C-alpha positions as CSV (number, residue, x, y, z in Angstrom):
1,X,308.6,40.4,128.5
2,X,308.6,42.3,125.8
3,X,311.2,39.8,124.2
4,X,308.0,37.1,125.8
5,X,305.2,39.0,124.0
6,X,307.3,39.3,120.2
7,X,307.9,35.7,120.1
8,X,304.2,34.6,121.3
9,X,302.6,37.1,118.4
10,X,305.5,35.4,116.0
11,X,303.7,32.2,117.0
12,X,300.4,33.5,116.4
13,X,301.4,34.7,112.8
14,X,302.8,31.3,111.7
15,X,299.9,29.9,112.7
16,X,297.1,32.1,110.8
17,X,300.0,32.0,108.4
18,X,299.5,28.0,108.0
19,X,295.8,28.3,108.6
20,X,295.6,31.0,105.5
21,X,297.4,28.6,103.7
22,X,295.7,25.6,103.8
23,X,294.6,23.5,100.5
24,X,292.2,21.1,99.0
25,X,291.7,19.4,95.7
26,X,288.9,17.4,94.5
27,X,287.5,15.2,94.1
28,X,286.9,14.4,97.9
29,X,288.0,11.1,99.4
30,X,284.2,10.0,99.3
31,X,282.8,7.7,96.9
32,X,279.1,8.7,97.1
33,X,276.7,9.6,94.7
34,X,273.5,12.6,95.0
35,X,275.6,13.8,98.2
36,X,274.0,16.1,101.0
37,X,275.4,18.0,103.8
38,X,274.2,18.8,106.8
39,X,274.8,22.0,108.7
40,X,274.2,20.9,113.0
41,X,275.7,22.9,116.1
42,X,278.8,23.6,116.4
43,X,280.2,22.9,113.5
44,X,279.5,19.6,112.6
45,X,278.7,18.5,109.0
46,X,277.2,15.5,108.1
47,X,277.6,14.1,105.0
48,X,274.7,11.2,103.4
49,X,274.1,10.2,99.5
50,X,273.9,7.0,97.7
51,X,276.3,4.5,98.4
52,X,278.5,2.9,100.8
53,X,275.6,0.8,102.5
54,X,273.4,-1.9,101.5
55,X,270.5,-1.6,101.5
56,X,270.5,1.9,102.9
57,X,272.2,4.8,103.5
58,X,275.8,5.6,105.3
59,X,276.8,9.1,107.4
60,X,280.0,10.6,106.6
61,X,280.9,13.6,109.1
62,X,283.1,16.1,109.1
63,X,284.3,19.7,110.6
64,X,286.0,21.5,107.9
65,X,284.2,20.3,105.0
66,X,287.5,19.0,103.2
67,X,287.8,15.8,105.4
68,X,285.6,13.4,106.5
69,X,284.9,10.2,108.2
70,X,283.1,7.7,107.6
71,X,280.8,6.8,110.3
72,X,278.7,3.2,108.8
73,X,275.7,2.4,108.2
74,X,272.8,4.7,109.3
75,X,270.3,3.6,107.8
76,X,268.6,-0.2,107.0
77,X,265.5,-1.2,105.0
78,X,264.7,-4.2,107.4
79,X,263.8,-1.4,110.3
80,X,260.7,-2.6,112.0
81,X,258.4,0.2,109.8
82,X,260.4,-0.8,106.7
83,X,258.7,-0.3,103.4
84,X,261.0,-1.2,100.8
85,X,261.7,-3.9,99.1
86,X,266.0,-4.9,98.1
87,X,265.0,-7.5,96.1
88,X,263.3,-5.5,93.2
89,X,266.1,-3.4,90.4
90,X,269.0,-1.6,91.5
91,X,269.0,-4.3,95.1
92,X,266.3,-2.1,96.1
93,X,267.3,1.6,94.4
94,X,268.2,3.0,97.7
95,X,268.7,6.7,96.5
96,X,269.5,10.0,97.4
97,X,268.8,11.0,101.4
98,X,268.8,14.6,102.9
99,X,268.4,14.8,106.2
100,X,267.2,17.7,108.1
101,X,267.3,19.1,111.8
102,X,264.0,19.2,113.3
103,X,263.0,20.4,116.8
104,X,266.2,18.4,117.8
105,X,265.5,15.4,115.6
106,X,266.7,14.6,112.4
107,X,264.6,13.6,109.9
108,X,265.9,11.4,106.5
109,X,264.1,11.7,103.2
110,X,264.7,9.2,100.6
111,X,264.0,7.3,97.9
112,X,263.8,3.8,97.2
113,X,261.4,0.1,95.2
114,X,258.0,0.3,97.2
115,X,257.4,-3.5,97.5
116,X,253.7,-2.8,97.0
117,X,254.0,-3.8,93.1
118,X,251.6,-5.2,91.9
119,X,251.8,-4.7,88.2
120,X,255.5,-6.1,88.6
121,X,256.9,-2.5,87.3
122,X,260.1,-2.3,86.7
123,X,260.6,1.4,88.4
124,X,258.5,1.4,91.2
125,X,259.8,4.5,93.5
126,X,258.5,6.1,96.2
127,X,259.9,8.4,98.8
128,X,260.1,7.7,102.5
129,X,260.8,9.5,105.6
130,X,262.7,8.3,108.1
131,X,263.5,9.6,112.2
132,X,267.1,9.4,114.2
133,X,267.6,11.5,117.8
134,X,270.5,11.4,116.4
135,X,272.3,12.5,112.8
136,X,274.1,9.3,112.8
137,X,270.9,7.2,113.6
138,X,270.2,5.1,113.4
139,X,267.2,5.9,111.3
140,X,263.4,4.0,111.5
141,X,261.1,5.1,109.2
142,X,258.3,7.1,110.5
143,X,255.5,4.9,108.6
144,X,255.1,1.8,107.1
145,X,254.6,3.2,103.5
146,X,255.8,6.0,101.7
147,X,254.8,9.5,102.4
148,X,252.2,9.1,99.6
149,X,251.5,8.2,96.3
150,X,251.3,9.8,93.0
151,X,250.4,7.1,90.9
152,X,254.0,7.4,89.2
153,X,257.5,6.3,90.1
154,X,259.8,9.0,92.3
155,X,262.5,10.1,92.9
156,X,265.0,12.5,94.4
157,X,263.5,14.6,97.9
158,X,263.9,17.4,98.7
159,X,262.4,19.7,101.4
160,X,261.8,23.3,102.3
161,X,260.9,24.4,105.7
162,X,259.1,28.0,105.7
163,X,259.5,30.3,108.5
164,X,255.9,30.1,108.2
165,X,255.9,27.2,109.3
166,X,254.5,25.6,105.7
167,X,256.9,22.2,104.6
168,X,257.0,21.6,101.0
169,X,258.7,18.9,99.3
170,X,260.2,18.4,95.6
171,X,260.7,15.7,93.9
172,X,261.4,14.5,90.7
173,X,258.6,12.2,88.5
174,X,260.5,8.9,86.6
175,X,261.2,9.2,82.8
176,X,259.1,5.4,82.8
177,X,256.6,4.6,81.0
178,X,256.3,8.7,80.7
179,X,257.2,9.4,76.5
180,X,256.5,13.3,76.2
181,X,256.3,14.9,72.7
182,X,258.4,18.2,71.7
183,X,260.4,18.6,69.2
184,X,263.1,16.9,69.9
185,X,261.5,14.2,70.2
186,X,259.8,14.1,67.0
187,X,263.8,15.2,64.8
188,X,265.0,12.1,67.4
189,X,262.4,10.4,65.7
190,X,263.1,11.8,62.1
191,X,266.7,10.8,62.3
192,X,265.9,7.2,62.8
193,X,266.9,7.3,66.3
194,X,264.7,7.3,69.2
195,X,260.7,6.7,68.0
196,X,259.7,7.9,71.5
197,X,261.6,10.5,74.1
198,X,260.3,10.1,77.9
199,X,261.0,12.5,79.9
200,X,261.5,13.3,84.0
201,X,259.5,16.2,86.2
202,X,260.2,18.4,88.8
203,X,256.9,18.3,91.0
204,X,256.2,20.4,94.5
205,X,253.8,19.7,96.7
206,X,252.8,21.1,100.5
207,X,253.6,18.6,103.1
208,X,251.5,18.0,106.6
209,X,253.3,19.6,109.2
210,X,254.0,15.5,111.1
211,X,255.4,15.1,107.6
212,X,252.7,12.0,107.6
213,X,251.3,12.6,103.6
214,X,250.7,15.6,101.7
215,X,248.2,18.5,101.3
216,X,246.6,19.1,97.5
217,X,247.9,18.7,94.5
218,X,251.6,17.9,93.4
219,X,252.0,21.1,90.6
220,X,254.4,20.4,88.3
221,X,257.7,23.3,88.5
222,X,259.9,22.4,86.1
223,X,260.2,20.2,82.6
224,X,262.9,19.8,79.9
225,X,261.5,22.3,76.8
226,X,259.4,21.7,74.0
227,X,260.9,23.3,71.7
228,X,264.2,23.9,70.2
229,X,264.4,26.6,69.7
230,X,264.0,27.2,73.4
231,X,267.9,28.3,75.2
232,X,267.2,25.6,77.8
233,X,267.1,22.7,74.8
234,X,270.6,22.5,74.0
235,X,272.0,21.7,76.8
236,X,269.1,20.2,78.6
237,X,268.7,17.2,75.1
238,X,272.3,17.0,74.8
239,X,271.6,12.6,76.2
240,X,269.3,12.4,72.8
241,X,271.4,14.6,70.2
242,X,274.7,12.5,71.7
243,X,272.6,9.7,71.0
244,X,273.3,8.6,74.3
245,X,269.7,7.2,75.2
246,X,266.1,8.4,74.7
247,X,265.2,9.8,78.0
248,X,265.7,13.6,78.9
249,X,265.8,14.5,82.5
250,X,265.3,17.1,85.4
251,X,265.5,15.9,88.5
252,X,268.1,16.2,91.6
253,X,266.5,19.6,93.1
254,X,268.2,20.9,95.3
255,X,265.6,24.8,96.5
256,X,266.9,27.2,99.1
257,X,265.9,31.1,99.0
258,X,267.5,34.4,99.3
259,X,266.4,37.4,100.2
260,X,262.6,37.4,98.5
261,X,263.3,34.6,95.7
262,X,263.7,31.1,95.4
263,X,266.1,29.4,93.0
264,X,265.7,25.6,92.5
265,X,269.2,23.9,91.4
266,X,268.3,20.9,89.0
267,X,270.3,18.4,86.9
268,X,269.4,17.1,83.2
269,X,270.8,14.7,80.8
270,X,271.4,11.4,82.1
271,X,273.8,10.6,85.4
272,X,275.6,7.8,84.0
273,X,277.2,9.8,81.2
274,X,279.4,12.7,80.8
275,X,276.7,15.3,80.0
276,X,275.3,15.9,82.8
277,X,274.9,18.8,84.5
278,X,273.3,21.2,87.1
279,X,271.2,24.8,85.8
280,X,268.4,26.3,88.4
281,X,265.2,28.7,88.0
282,X,264.2,31.4,90.6
283,X,260.7,31.9,91.8
284,X,258.9,34.3,94.2
285,X,256.6,31.5,95.3
286,X,257.7,28.2,96.5
287,X,255.9,26.5,94.2
288,X,256.4,28.6,91.2
289,X,256.1,29.5,88.0
290,X,259.7,29.0,88.5
291,X,261.8,30.6,85.3
292,X,265.3,28.7,84.6
293,X,268.0,31.1,84.3
294,X,269.9,32.4,81.1
295,X,273.4,31.1,82.5
296,X,272.4,28.0,82.1
297,X,274.3,26.0,82.7
298,X,276.3,26.8,85.2
299,X,277.6,23.2,87.0
300,X,279.0,21.2,83.5
301,X,281.7,18.6,82.3
302,X,285.4,20.3,81.7
303,X,286.7,17.1,79.6
304,X,286.3,19.1,75.8
305,X,287.8,22.1,77.3
306,X,290.9,20.4,78.3
307,X,289.6,19.2,82.4
308,X,288.7,15.8,83.3
309,X,286.1,16.0,84.9
310,X,282.9,14.7,83.8
311,X,279.2,14.2,84.7
312,X,278.7,16.4,87.6
313,X,275.7,17.2,88.9
314,X,272.9,16.1,91.3
315,X,273.9,18.9,93.8
316,X,273.2,20.5,97.7
317,X,273.8,23.4,98.8
318,X,276.0,24.0,101.9
319,X,278.1,27.2,103.9
320,X,281.2,27.5,105.5
321,X,281.9,27.1,109.6
322,X,281.5,30.6,109.7
323,X,278.9,31.3,107.0
324,X,280.4,33.5,104.9
325,X,281.1,30.9,101.8
326,X,278.3,29.0,99.7
327,X,279.1,25.9,98.6
328,X,278.2,24.0,95.7
329,X,278.1,19.7,97.0
330,X,277.7,17.4,94.0
331,X,278.9,14.6,92.0
332,X,281.5,14.1,88.9
333,X,284.3,11.6,87.8
334,X,287.4,12.5,86.5
335,X,289.4,10.1,83.9
336,X,291.5,8.8,86.8
337,X,287.9,7.3,88.6
338,X,285.9,5.9,85.8
339,X,282.6,5.8,85.7
340,X,282.4,5.9,89.7
341,X,280.8,8.4,91.3
342,X,283.2,10.7,93.8
343,X,282.5,14.1,95.8
344,X,283.0,17.8,94.5
345,X,282.7,20.9,96.8
346,X,283.3,24.4,94.9
347,X,282.3,27.4,95.8
348,X,279.6,29.6,94.4
349,X,277.8,33.0,94.9
350,X,274.5,34.4,94.4
351,X,275.6,38.1,92.3
352,X,274.7,41.6,92.9
353,X,272.0,41.1,89.9
354,X,270.4,37.8,91.6
355,X,273.0,35.2,89.6
356,X,274.0,32.2,90.9
357,X,277.5,31.5,90.1
358,X,279.1,28.3,90.9
359,X,282.8,28.6,91.0
360,X,283.8,24.8,89.4
361,X,284.1,22.0,88.6
362,X,287.6,22.6,89.8
363,X,290.1,20.3,91.1
364,X,292.9,22.5,91.4
365,X,294.3,23.3,95.0
366,X,292.1,26.3,95.9
367,X,291.5,27.4,100.0
368,X,289.5,26.0,102.9
369,X,286.4,26.9,103.5
370,X,285.9,30.1,105.5
371,X,286.5,29.7,109.5
372,X,287.7,26.4,109.9
373,X,289.8,26.0,113.1
C-alpha cells in the first residue's frame, strides 16, 4: 500500500511539475488586428478582432489563452438588419468588434461603413450592435441602423457596465476632416511637411439600458496634447515627427475599474506604422475627467532596442483562468510577420501605487496563465 501511494505521489508531482513548466511564445498563431477577448463561464475564452472574415467578423476559442481554435465567421453584414456598406472603402471597414455577455445573450459592438452616405464621404464609419444566443453567433444587428449618429465618423467601440446598472459607450472620433490647431501642427507646417494635422479624440456617452441609443451628449475624454511641452506630446506625436503622416490618433480605448479608479488604456500614432503604442489615463468617474499617466507609453515597439516587435496597440484586458493574473491582449508586428498584424498576450499589473505596467512586448518563452488545467 505504501509503495502504491508513493508511486501515485510521484505521478502527481511529475504532472504538477510538467504543468508548471508549460510555456508559450508571442506572437500567438492568430492573425487579427484590434483583438478583444471575452471570458465566459467554464473557463472558455473567445477572441474577436479585425480580419479573419469577409464583410464581417470571425471568432476564435480557447481554454488557456494560448492555443486558439478558429470558430469561423460569426457576423455577416447581410443579416436581416444589416446597415453597413460592404462596397465602401476598406471593403466596408468591419473593424474592432467587442462582445459582452449580458443576461444570457451576447452583444457585439463594432464599427463599419454606414450605407446612408448622401455626401459620399470616404470615411463614413459608425458603430452598431448585434446580438446572438452564443458567443459563436450568428450575430444579428439589433437595429437596421447604427446606435447613434454624432455627425462625424466614429470607430473602436468599448463598453463599460457599471454595478448600478448604467452603461457607457466609448469611441474614437476619426481624424477624417478634423484638422486641429496645436504647437505640433504649427511646427510641422513651418518645416514644410504638412499644411495641417488631423486628430482623433476619444469620447464617452451613456447608453440606454436596452443599448438602442444614447442618453445625453458625448463627452470629450482624451485628445493629443496641444502644447509640445506636455510630457505626452513626444510619444503621441511620433507619426508626425517622423514625417510618416499628417495625423495624430487617440483611439482603441479600453476601460476597466480597479478599486475606485477607472483606467482607460488607449493607442496613439498610425496603426499601420512602427510607432503605434499604448498609454493610459485614470479617473474617479466613468465620464472623466481623465488624467494621462506619467509612465506613458506602457507598451511600445522594441525594435530600436534590439527587439523584433513594432506597431503594438489597440489592446483589450482579460484574466487568467483562476483570475489571479491580468493580461494585456494586443496586436503587433515582428520582423518575421512583416505588415501582418498578429496577436500578443502579455502580463500586466496594477502596482500598489496605482501605476499600470505592461510586461511586454515579449517574444521569449513565458509561463502559461495561472490556473490553466
